[in-house]
N, C-alpha and C positions, 0 to 999 in steps of 0.2 A: 186464640193468642198467646203466645206466650205472658208469665205474671212480668219479665221482664222487660220483654218489647212493651206491653203496656204501662209499665211503671218508664220508661226512657219516651214510651211517645208523651206523656203527659208532664213530663219534667220538661219536654223540649216545648212542648204548644205552652206553658205557662211562662216560660223566659220569653216567648216572644212575643207576649202580649203583655210583660210586666213591667210595669211602669217604674217602679224602683231600681233605674241604671244605676245609679250612685251606690247602692247596697250591693248591686252583684258586682261590680266592679273593686268595693271592698275585699271580697270575698277572694276573690282571683286574685288582687295586689296581694293578701295575708299569702295566701297560696307561691308566690312567685319569693318571698321574702322569706320564706320558710327551706322555701329549697334552696336558694342560692345560700342562705343559711349553713344548709347541711350540707351540702355535696361543691358549695363553689359558686362561684358567678360565670362560668361559662359552659354555656350550653349543650357544649360540643361532646364535655366532659361529663355529664350531669341530667341524667333521663329526665327526674324529675320535672328541674328545672325546663327542661322543653317540654314536656308536657302541659307547667303549666302557663308557657307563653302561648304554644298554641290553645291552649283555651283563650287566654288574652286578647290575641288576634280573629278566634271564631266570635268573641264578644264585642267587636269593633274596636276594643282602647286602644288607645294611640302609645305610639313607642314610644315617647318619652316618657309618659307615667310609669310603661313594662321598665324599661334604664332606670329609673326611680329608685324602683322596688328592688331592685335586682340590689343597686347600691345601697338602700339601707340593709336588705338582707346580709351583705357582705359585711357592713361597719361602715363602710364607705362612706356615708352620710348618718350623721346620730338619728337616735329614732328612739320607740317604743320598742320592743322585743318580744315577739309572742312562742307560746309554747304551744304543741299542737297536742293531741289527746283524743280520746274515744272515748266512750261511752257506752254502755250496751245494756238493754233492757225490754220491758214486753207493752204490746199495747193494748186494745183490745181482744178480745179473745183469743190473746195471748198469742197473735203478730209480735215477731221478732222485731225490733228495732236497732240499728246499730247507728250512730250519730260521730262521726267525726267535728273536732272543734279544734280552730286554733285562736289563743286566748292570751290575752295580757295579765289578768288574773281571775284565774284558775277557782278561785273560791266562790268569786262571785257566779263564774257560768255552772258551777255542779249545783248551786242553789237553783238559777234562774230552770236548768234544765229538768229537775228533781220537780219543781214547783209543775213544769210543760206536764210533766209524763200524770202527775197524781191530776191535775186539772182536767186530762181528758184519759181516765179511765186507766192508768197502765204504771207500771211502778220501774222503775231505776234499779237494774241489776249489777251482780258483782261481774267485776272483770272478766272473759270469757263465756260469760251465759250465752252467748246469741254470738258471738265469734264466729264458734265454726260451724257454721249456717251457711257460711260467706266464703267467698273466695275471689281475689282480685283477676278481673280480664282486663282486657284489651277491647274496648268497644267501638265501632267505627258504624255511623248512623248515612244512609242517602233515601233521599227522598225517591220511592219506586215510579213517579211519573217525570223523572228527568234523570233514568237509568235504565237500561235493559237488564231483569234478573238474571239470564245463563249469562251475559258478559261482566256482570258482579262478581259474579259467582269463578267464572275461568280467572278472572284478573286476580280477586282476593286467594285462591289456591295456591295464582303462581308467588304472589308475595309472602304468602308463607302464613295467610291464617289460617284457624282451627275450623270452624264452621259458617254458613251460614244460613239467617234467619228467617224468611221475608216475610210480610205482612202484608196489610191492607194499607199501611199508614208510614210503615216504616221499612228500609231493608237494614240488618245489623249483620256486620260483618265479627265474628268474636273473631280474639287472637288470643295469644300470651300480650303479658300487660308490657312483656321490654321491646316488642315490636312491633308493635303499634303505631308508631311514625314511619316505620318502614313499610306498615303492609298501607297505608296513607299514602303514603308515597308510590306504592306501585299501582294500586287506585288511578290516581291524580293522572298517574302516565299513560295509564289505559284508557283516558279520558273521561273516567266516571266524576261525575259534581261530587264532592263529599262535604256532609251540613254539620257533619261535627264527628271531631277522635276523643274521647277518653278512656281514662283508668277507671274501670269503678270496680264496683263487689258487686256480686249478682249471688243471687241466694241457689242454695240447692236443691232444696223443694218450698211451693209454697204453698198459702194456706187463705182457702178462701175465705170472704166477709162476706157477709151481706146486711141487707137494713141500718139497723143504729150502727150498729158496730164497725161497720167497713166507713160511713160516714164520721163517726169521731177519730176512729183511727186515721180516716184522712184530717183532721181538723189537727190533729194531731203537731203530724208532717206538718204538715204548710207552718205550724205557730213554730216549732223547732228549726223549720227553714228559714223562718221571720228573725232568728234572733240573730246579731250580729256574729256572735263567736260562732256560730255552727257556721261550717264550712257543709259539709253532704249530711244527707241522711239516706238510708235503705234500709229494703224495707223485705219479709217475704212476704207482708201478704198481699192477697190477689183480688184485686177492689175491682164493683163491678165498672165500666165503661161510665156511666152514665154519672155516675155517683161523683166518678176522676176530670168528668169533662164540664161537671157543674161545679168543683175547687176554684 
């Protein structure tokens, strides 16, 4: 199983059982706001906003919440203005960690993120130290129990996808970040039920972690994701299934 597939699978598994629904909503709302602020409130002309709205609906967020978030982002209703940014560093055994944030207080977030890296045996690095190890891709996930692999592959290719990875737990369709919605629509038009669609950062290569290093790296990633200012955490760590399943 590829490193990215394993990571995407465990993130979806954790999301499915996560009782902190309000925290998940907070992260999605922040992304909608920043997307609307940067590219306007019309999703037709704002791909980033369309993707954020797609993720919001996948999380079962009510349309009223989505509309309010867009208005806040465009300044139609006064509220806190968020700043986006990234942090890069290394976890246990040199695993690369790439963190995306949205914050209303960057100094606070820097302090909290640095503390978490240090607490779990990692260190916060300079900008650019690990970004080169990742590239943005569109990733569409499909439950293999609800779709035929050959049908998915045929529909994906016809819709503009680059590749299809079929694993036991998930079928992943990979595509350019700019066409993720087109590929999703093409799959659905072919009768394929899509579990999720997102733009994510995929590592060029992975590093296999075992034992204590893998456990500690998993704890670091969990702690970062629990931070209210952290939107996404990406790693090139290939963590054993049993350790991810226990997280």
